[in-house]
Each structure stands twice: as C-alpha cells, then as structure tokens.
VOGU-3710 file (C-alpha; in Angstrom, 3 decimals, decimal comma):
1> msgtfvgmpa> -4,239/11,627/-0,275  -4,809/12,345/-3,916  -8,211/11,976/-5,431  -6,789/9,988/-8,359  -8,550/6,822/-7,271  -11,596/8,365/-5,600  -14,859/7,379/-7,244  -13,922/3,752/-7,728  -16,482/1,147/-6,671  -16,166/-0,687/-3,365
11> fpvaaheava> -13,571/-3,431/-3,226  -16,040/-6,346/-3,608  -17,362/-4,879/-6,862  -13,920/-4,088/-8,296  -12,527/-7,464/-7,208  -15,470/-9,318/-8,758  -14,580/-7,827/-12,131  -10,855/-8,504/-11,688  -11,161/-12,204/-10,854  -12,988/-12,747/-14,147
21> nqtlrgnlrh> -9,840/-11,713/-16,046  -7,953/-14,980/-16,526  -4,890/-13,287/-18,046  -4,599/-10,993/-15,046  -4,926/-13,871/-12,600  -2,310/-15,884/-14,477  0,152/-12,971/-14,493  -0,357/-12,336/-10,782  -0,107/-15,978/-9,788  3,136/-16,510/-11,689
31> athtirgkre> 4,770/-13,313/-10,450  3,776/-13,494/-6,785  4,682/-17,170/-6,429  8,083/-16,561/-8,025  8,910/-13,598/-5,791  7,572/-15,408/-2,723  9,724/-18,465/-3,305  12,894/-16,416/-3,807  12,200/-14,381/-0,686  11,850/-17,482/1,471
41> kavaevsdwa> 15,317/-18,645/0,402  16,887/-15,219/0,970  15,410/-14,880/4,456  16,419/-18,440/5,391  20,071/-17,453/4,881  19,908/-15,077/7,870  20,187/-16,861/11,193  19,025/-13,850/13,216  16,066/-12,829/11,034  13,653/-12,808/13,986
51> elreagkrik> 15,985/-10,496/15,897  16,363/-8,167/12,893  12,583/-8,076/12,515  12,123/-7,149/16,163  14,877/-4,528/15,934  13,186/-2,935/12,918  9,877/-2,836/14,759  11,431/-1,216/17,832  13,345/1,384/15,839  10,245/2,432/13,903
61> dhtlrhldry> 8,051/2,518/17,012  10,616/4,616/18,884  10,886/7,017/15,957  7,117/7,395/15,657  6,801/8,129/19,385  9,354/10,929/19,050  8,580/11,957/15,478  8,365/15,664/16,259  11,874/15,743/17,705  13,472/13,777/14,875
71> lvqleksvta> 11,762/15,842/12,181  13,163/19,043/13,668  16,595/17,424/13,833  16,289/16,338/10,197  15,390/19,847/9,081  18,447/21,270/10,853  20,731/18,624/9,356  19,439/19,083/5,797  19,664/22,872/6,052  23,219/22,699/7,434
81> aggivhwaad> 24,204/20,545/4,446  22,921/23,101/1,938  19,410/21,766/1,325  16,066/23,517/1,736  13,193/21,873/3,626  9,530/22,492/2,785  6,560/21,280/4,858  3,319/20,145/3,215  0,191/19,405/5,235  -1,612/17,664/2,382
91> adeanrivtr> -1,367/16,619/-1,262  -2,472/19,964/-2,688  0,159/21,893/-0,751  2,893/19,432/-1,720  1,944/19,678/-5,393  1,942/23,476/-5,258  5,416/23,488/-3,709  6,930/21,106/-6,250  5,268/22,851/-9,185  6,590/26,215/-8,024
101> lvketgesev> 10,103/24,853/-7,558  10,140/23,393/-11,085  8,771/26,604/-12,629  11,473/28,631/-10,871  14,097/26,661/-12,806  12,455/27,590/-16,114  12,209/23,927/-17,120  9,128/22,171/-18,489  10,099/18,535/-17,875  11,450/16,420/-15,031
111> vkvksmatqe> 12,807/12,900/-14,671  11,549/10,856/-11,749  12,834/8,106/-9,525  10,095/5,649/-8,614  8,227/7,284/-5,730  5,028/6,087/-4,106  4,706/9,390/-2,251  4,452/11,331/-5,522  1,901/8,806/-6,793  -0,029/9,187/-3,550
121> iglnealeee> -0,392/12,930/-4,017  -0,954/12,785/-7,792  2,130/14,852/-8,596  2,388/13,856/-12,262  -1,162/15,021/-12,913  -0,565/18,281/-11,020  2,588/18,999/-13,037  0,832/18,218/-16,296  -1,880/20,750/-15,501  0,873/23,380/-15,285
131> girayetdla> 2,485/22,352/-18,562  5,296/20,303/-16,994  5,889/16,760/-18,208  7,167/14,152/-15,759  9,005/11,114/-17,126  9,025/7,926/-15,069  12,385/6,167/-15,339  11,814/2,974/-13,359  11,143/0,252/-15,956  7,863/-0,909/-14,422
141> elivqlgkdr> 6,707/2,671/-13,847  7,611/3,485/-17,452  5,409/0,597/-18,618  2,535/1,898/-16,484  2,975/5,458/-17,724  3,224/4,526/-21,421  0,209/2,238/-21,059  -1,864/5,045/-19,481  -2,355/2,630/-16,627  -2,162/2,639/-12,842
151> pshilvpaih> 0,383/0,771/-10,691  -0,905/-2,474/-9,199  1,985/-3,543/-6,954  4,363/-1,758/-4,584  7,561/-3,341/-5,880  6,526/-4,308/-9,428  3,908/-1,739/-10,528  3,380/-3,494/-13,880  3,027/-6,971/-12,364  -0,352/-7,329/-14,108
161> rnrgeirdif> 1,297/-7,115/-17,550  2,991/-9,966/-19,383  5,881/-9,615/-21,850  3,655/-9,592/-24,907  1,555/-6,772/-23,519  4,678/-4,782/-22,649  6,066/-5,159/-26,169  2,789/-3,920/-27,638  2,785/-0,899/-25,308  6,370/-0,007/-26,261
171> eremsewgrp> 5,664/-0,280/-29,991  2,484/1,748/-29,738  3,408/4,484/-27,247  7,160/5,095/-27,053  7,238/7,374/-30,095  4,709/9,706/-28,420  7,038/10,182/-25,421  10,427/10,301/-27,146  12,638/7,776/-28,874  10,468/5,096/-30,538
181> apdgltdtpa> 10,820/1,379/-29,946  13,320/-0,421/-32,229  11,929/-2,073/-35,354  11,177/-5,752/-34,941  11,046/-5,564/-31,148  10,342/-8,968/-29,582  9,043/-9,816/-26,116  12,344/-11,168/-24,774  13,331/-9,454/-21,499  16,729/-8,374/-22,834
191> elaeaarlhl> 15,234/-6,599/-25,866  12,507/-4,937/-23,819  15,067/-3,684/-21,301  17,323/-2,382/-24,080  14,404/-0,538/-25,691  13,627/1,132/-22,364  17,295/1,969/-21,803  17,649/3,689/-25,172  14,355/5,531/-24,697  15,351/6,852/-21,272
201> rekflrakvg> 18,982/7,690/-21,997  18,155/10,876/-23,893  15,903/12,024/-21,059  18,608/11,498/-18,434  21,100/13,519/-20,467  18,659/16,344/-21,193  16,765/16,828/-17,926  17,765/19,652/-15,607  15,319/18,718/-12,788  14,962/15,415/-10,994
211> vsganfmiae> 12,186/14,341/-8,629  12,649/11,503/-6,168  11,193/9,900/-3,110  13,276/8,214/-0,433  13,231/4,881/1,323  14,809/6,382/4,426  15,886/9,750/5,869  18,576/9,960/8,557  17,856/12,666/11,120  21,413/12,570/12,443
221> tgtlvvvese> 23,033/13,745/9,204  20,199/14,852/6,898  21,020/12,007/4,501  18,386/10,522/2,186  18,567/6,945/0,917  17,093/5,313/-2,189  17,507/1,602/-2,897  16,790/0,292/-6,401  17,803/-2,382/-8,878  18,189/-0,715/-12,281
231> gngrmcltlp> 20,461/2,306/-11,884  17,839/4,742/-13,135  17,640/6,232/-9,662  21,370/6,933/-9,640  21,003/8,780/-12,954  18,108/10,903/-11,689  19,881/11,736/-8,448  23,209/12,809/-9,920  22,731/14,300/-13,410  20,054/17,031/-12,922
241> etlisvvgie> 21,020/20,468/-11,648  18,031/20,568/-9,265  16,816/17,665/-7,156  13,424/17,709/-5,413  12,719/14,850/-3,001  9,139/14,289/-1,843  8,979/12,074/1,238  6,420/11,085/3,848  7,315/12,157/7,369  7,261/8,549/8,623
251> kilptwqdle> 10,313/7,572/6,516  12,716/9,045/9,052  15,315/7,086/11,084  17,256/8,587/13,984  20,833/7,439/13,212  23,110/5,781/10,664  23,304/2,727/12,898  19,538/2,252/12,557  19,911/2,061/8,781  22,010/-1,086/9,142
261> vflqtlprss> 18,950/-3,115/10,166  16,781/-2,080/7,229  19,483/-2,514/4,599  19,445/-6,181/5,605  15,686/-6,724/5,824  14,333/-4,565/2,975  16,209/-6,161/0,043  15,462/-9,696/1,188  11,785/-8,948/1,753  11,274/-7,065/-1,509
271> taermnpyts> 13,563/-8,273/-4,307  14,862/-11,392/-2,475  18,423/-10,042/-2,760  21,094/-9,872/-0,079  21,506/-6,202/-0,922  20,147/-3,894/-3,581  22,320/-3,426/-6,695  22,102/0,346/-6,209  21,965/2,035/-2,815  22,183/5,799/-3,338
281> mwtgtsdedg> 22,688/8,275/-0,513  22,891/12,044/-0,673  23,332/14,758/1,922  22,513/18,299/0,870  24,544/19,728/-2,010  28,163/19,720/-3,123  30,147/22,175/-5,242  32,011/19,357/-6,942  29,354/16,768/-7,825  25,622/16,187/-8,110
291> prafhlvlid> 22,762/18,714/-8,128  23,484/22,336/-7,311  20,137/22,762/-5,532  18,382/20,277/-3,274  14,844/20,606/-1,915  13,187/18,216/0,535  9,371/18,317/0,641  8,072/16,579/3,770  4,434/15,539/3,457  1,935/14,735/6,189
301> ngrtdtlade> -1,220/14,006/4,175  -3,028/12,104/6,934  0,007/10,656/8,699  -0,368/12,574/11,956  -4,029/11,534/12,109  -2,888/7,930/11,687  -0,257/8,431/14,358  -2,978/9,389/16,839  -4,526/5,893/16,601  -2,706/3,607/19,040
311> vgrqalrcir> -3,595/0,473/17,071  -3,593/1,829/13,530  -0,319/3,736/13,811  1,729/0,563/13,311  0,909/0,882/9,606  3,406/3,775/9,568  6,207/1,281/10,250  5,848/0,062/6,655  9,069/0,135/4,610  7,236/-0,623/1,317
321> csaclnvcpv> 8,801/-4,045/0,751  5,603/-5,608/-0,711  6,143/-8,971/1,023  2,566/-8,889/2,318  1,181/-8,577/-1,223  3,062/-11,597/-2,468  1,580/-13,956/0,141  -1,959/-12,572/0,202  -4,553/-14,915/-1,353  -6,915/-11,986/-1,893
331> yeragghayg> -4,369/-9,818/-3,715  -3,232/-12,758/-5,835  -6,724/-13,136/-7,257  -8,013/-9,564/-7,299  -4,880/-7,646/-8,259  -3,849/-4,183/-7,147  -6,295/-2,000/-9,082  -9,262/-3,297/-7,075  -7,902/-1,557/-3,966  -8,405/1,873/-5,537
341> svypgpigai> -5,160/3,204/-4,102  -1,484/3,511/-4,900  -1,028/1,243/-1,859  -2,621/-2,104/-2,771  -2,747/-5,398/-0,932  -2,886/-5,950/2,829  -0,840/-2,874/3,729  -3,035/-0,725/1,498  -6,147/-2,116/3,170  -5,010/-0,583/6,466
351> lspqlrgtqs> -2,981/2,417/5,295  -5,270/4,006/2,693  -8,397/4,197/4,922  -6,324/5,890/7,614  -4,595/8,388/5,323  -7,710/9,234/3,308  -10,467/8,608/5,850  -13,329/6,186/5,294  -15,964/8,504/3,878  -15,683/7,068/0,353
361> eidaslpyas> -17,180/3,743/-0,664  -13,835/2,243/-1,637  -12,059/3,270/1,582  -14,872/2,025/3,813  -14,645/-1,374/2,099  -10,866/-1,874/2,228  -10,638/-3,189/5,821  -12,911/-6,021/4,677  -10,638/-6,949/1,734  -8,964/-9,738/3,671
371> slcgacyevc> -9,504/-13,307/4,827  -7,576/-12,522/8,061  -5,350/-15,538/7,401  -2,369/-13,760/8,994  0,177/-14,575/6,259  0,898/-10,858/5,842  1,917/-10,499/9,480  4,193/-13,528/9,294  6,295/-12,078/6,453  6,316/-8,400/7,458
381> pvaidipevl> 9,938/-7,386/8,222  8,771/-4,795/10,768  6,074/-7,007/12,349  3,000/-4,945/11,440  0,037/-6,920/12,765  -2,119/-6,231/9,729  -5,006/-8,527/10,803  -5,232/-6,688/14,129  -5,463/-3,322/12,385  -8,009/-4,663/9,877
391> vhlreriveg> -10,319/-5,803/12,677  -9,758/-2,511/14,495  -10,748/-0,507/11,407  -13,785/-2,709/10,793  -14,933/-2,005/14,334  -14,375/1,707/13,873  -16,355/1,759/10,630  -19,286/-0,239/12,038  -19,575/1,414/15,443  -18,363/4,909/14,888
401> gpvvregnkv> -18,670/5,645/11,232  -15,950/7,293/9,145  -13,258/9,524/10,589  -13,057/12,704/8,513  -11,400/16,106/8,724  -13,590/19,186/9,112  -11,449/22,283/9,048  -8,787/21,851/11,725  -10,660/19,080/13,538  -10,845/15,327/13,021
411> vlkpakghaa> -14,399/14,162/13,746  -16,234/10,859/13,897  -19,262/10,814/11,634  -22,372/8,744/12,470  -22,220/5,266/11,018  -24,018/4,607/7,752  -25,154/1,159/6,706  -24,672/-2,062/8,717  -28,099/-1,454/10,267  -29,161/-5,066/9,678
421> eraamraarw> -26,039/-6,321/11,436  -26,623/-4,096/14,455  -30,272/-5,166/14,637  -29,252/-8,835/14,511  -26,758/-8,342/17,322  -29,378/-6,604/19,486  -31,824/-9,464/18,866  -29,183/-12,055/19,755  -28,317/-10,201/22,959  -31,972/-10,166/24,009
431> afahpgalrt> -32,415/-13,881/23,206  -29,341/-14,936/25,189  -30,617/-12,905/28,128  -33,977/-14,807/28,072  -33,318/-18,595/28,170  -36,970/-19,522/27,742  -37,314/-17,512/24,555  -34,003/-18,916/23,270  -35,139/-22,504/23,874  -38,447/-21,895/22,102
441> gqrlasrtrr> -36,725/-20,278/19,160  -34,242/-23,151/18,810  -37,033/-25,753/18,820  -39,036/-23,812/16,253  -35,984/-23,442/14,007  -35,203/-27,180/14,166  -38,762/-28,244/13,370  -38,957/-25,941/10,339  -35,442/-26,578/9,072  -36,606/-28,112/5,775
451> lhprklpgpg> -38,253/-24,819/4,863  -35,139/-22,695/5,425  -33,385/-21,260/2,325  -29,781/-22,147/1,545  -28,986/-18,513/0,755  -29,771/-15,339/2,643  -32,094/-12,801/1,014  -31,518/-9,067/0,654  -28,271/-7,652/2,108  -27,307/-11,137/3,297
461> kawsgtrdlp> -26,543/-12,153/-0,284  -23,084/-10,593/0,046  -22,226/-13,197/2,701  -24,060/-16,245/1,384  -23,222/-15,632/-2,263  -20,125/-17,813/-1,921  -21,178/-20,153/0,897  -24,228/-22,166/2,031  -25,933/-21,521/5,329  -25,001/-24,205/7,889
471> plpaepfrdw> -27,757/-26,837/8,221  -29,770/-26,885/11,441  -29,765/-30,075/13,566  -32,862/-32,207/13,999  -33,122/-31,104/17,635  -31,495/-28,345/19,695  -28,469/-29,187/21,828  -30,364/-28,444/25,032  -33,072/-30,968/24,152  -30,492/-33,593/23,159
481> wqrtnggkgg> -28,585/-33,074/26,414  -31,713/-33,495/28,483  -32,886/-36,547/26,515  -29,541/-38,378/26,785  -28,846/-37,571/30,443  -25,893/-35,347/29,750  -24,654/-37,365/26,795  -24,518/-40,599/28,802  -27,677/-42,098/27,300  -31,068/-42,735/28,841
491> ak> -33,588/-40,296/30,240  -33,410/-38,650/33,627
//
C-alpha cells in the first residue's frame, strides 16, 4: 500500500487525541447514528436478507479460491471488448502505469470517480509529482481534497466535517482549483451542492482523461460496474476520450447472475437505499459512445499475501459498504484518521495490516483497535467475521512478529515488544503446574491486599489507565471451600 499514512502514531495515541475533539465526536455521532438507523429499516424490508448475505459470502469465497482462473478470464473478456489490461504488483508499479498512460494522451489533468484503490496507492500524489492534476468529483472527496484533508469514512469521506466547515472550505479554496464559490454562500445543503456542481461542471466538459475504480468486475463479459449517488461517476465514465480504471484484483465476480446478489445488499448496507441512483456499467470501448480508449489496471498490492492466510483472507470479501464503521463504538469516538489508512474502522483494522504488513507502529496496533463486541460481523453483508480476524492478527503479532516482504519472499520477523505479557504467561503456567506454590501465592496476595495499587505501573498503565484492578478477596477460594466444607458450612 501507499506510504501516505506511514509514520502516524499507533492507534491508541492517535485515538486519544481524536476523542478530545468534541466537534469531531459530535459530527461522527450524528452521522453514524443517522446512517445506521436508515440501514436497519432498508434491510428489514428484505425477507430473505440472511439468504442474500450467505449467498454473497459463498460467491466471494468461491471467487477467491479460483481467483487465478477468473482473472485470466477477465483479461480475455476485456481485451476482446477493445480494452487493454495492465497488471501491477504494487502501488509504485500501478502509479507508473497510470502516469505513463496519462502522459501518452498529452493531457495534464484528469477527472476522477471516487476510488479507494487509487487512494490506497497514493495515485493523486504520484500524478502531481509528474505535473498532472487530478480532480476529485465525488462531493465528499471534493471536500476532502479542497480542505487538504484525508478521508475518514469509506462511504462518506468527509463525515468528520459539518456544514459550516464545508462552507468555509468552499469559500477559501474553490478559487484555487477552478470556479470560485458563489458570493454569499450559506451552509444549506442545497447551496453547497449547487456550488460543487457549478465548480465541477467545467472540469467534466474540459477533461479528456477519466480515472475510476470499480465496485465489481464481471469475468464473464469483461464488464466493470460503479454504483454511486450523485451522477458524477456517470460524467467521468462517459465524457472523457480515455478512461483508466484502477481496481483491486479481489473485486471480480464470475458471472452477471452473481451481480444480482450484490446490487441488492450493497445499496441497503451503504446508503440505505433499495438501489443506487446511478449504476454505471461499461464493457471495453464503442465507436459510437463513451471513451475511445479503455485501460484496466489490476493491482495486487498485498492481496495475494492476504489470500494465503486461511483466516485473514475473508477480509477480501469486503464490498466497501461501510456498515461496520457505522455500528462500531470505537470508530464513532475515534474517527477514521486515527486508523492511519484509507480503510478506517473495523474492516480497516483487519485489511490494512494484511495489505501493508505489521512492521509499522500504526499497523501493528490496528488489530487492537476494537472492543470485539461483534456488531461489525452482525451487519456485514458478506459475513466477514471481523472479530475472528482481529484475534487471529493479534496472535500473529504477539507470537510471530510482523509479516513482511523481503525480495520475492514473505517472511515472519521475530516479535518485538509484548515481553512482559509473555513473561506473565510463563509465570502463570508454572504456578498452575505447582498447586502448592499457587496456594501460597494466593494466601500471600489476600493478606497483603490493602497494600496493592489500584493501577498497574510501567507498561501496565495502558491497560489500567481506564479501569481499576479487580479487588482481591479476604481469603482464597481454596481456603474458603475447605473452611465451609464445600460451601455447605462447618468445618470438615
């Protein structure tokens, strides 16, 4: 993945700063609760939701098991339809390919459909280094770009901004990127949307190159699918002369029939709609309509390494609906920036450490950014057991250390840190194996309980900083059991 977020502090540090921002917490609480409530109603309308959820899980698992075959089929289908397929092993290669394709057109600007894959690889920054300006056209992405910010939500990247903040950003920054904001702009949604529409219209009409992602790719026909709510995607996909789509290899589906399932579950889980206002599909090129040249850049960027993990690979089922973010008590309070990744929330806590490895401080901390309440699993439309993967990654980090790539090999580095935890576990194992020593230790602990601190010292502060140590009883259970004759009262 891109290094855009590398260097951020570990999640506990970043989250500690975020929860102190009352405006941020208020924005997140209002937005997530609103989306969550609407989603519940939309899902309740479908009598066979459980069956659709299971079908989505099975389709994605089948596709991942046979990913090599379906990717080859996709390449043949896209090529037969007049498109050109490019393969990128990592972010750097993908950025080089896209940059070269744009330069070959002679253009110095592109319009973009909202794409998490391009954010993942840092495409905008790579294009800028080569003198190419990328314009985000999704309203929330436009707000993030104009505000020199980072996205904090999968569905609503500017969820951390309120209407007043958005108005200020438009008034201050729009003129630097094109058409300025109208005079006297207020913070009403209609006026903000109209300002964005006028600002973007000139870019749609001028741009010769469009860059997109895709929600799904159909191996059977080579068709790509984008679902969105504003119509900006339709403009980017049809008006430019050259279209470059950058898509992760896990977004593939075998057949058109498979798409039927996800066009029912994705809208309800993301925007709480029965169907998206705009569902755009394109297959190669046409002499009569749309772009004259179509390029598909398929990126791996850690996905095959993730696929090799039998437990962790279920993260690749993700259809980017964001339902897990909207129910997560941790995300609601910490916000998306604390995760240090374009993929925030529960899904980001399991996807980012697998795509990027766990050698950085932020990635090693992400599997711990959860209360393991299980709400994320309950709402996931493809039944990703996020708590299971979180525990699995925690175990991998503690016992085996980070998984990193060295040349063409993926290796397991020796574990760093957690030494106190391992020492405590070894001591506990020895004590439980020696009943006499355990009994003596319990009696000593009970008799000195008034001297025990309520907080742990040293590294233990991270655990006891928000909770008190449980009080010790006046006597150990073994002594009580013996004194009361097995709980029946009286001595033996």
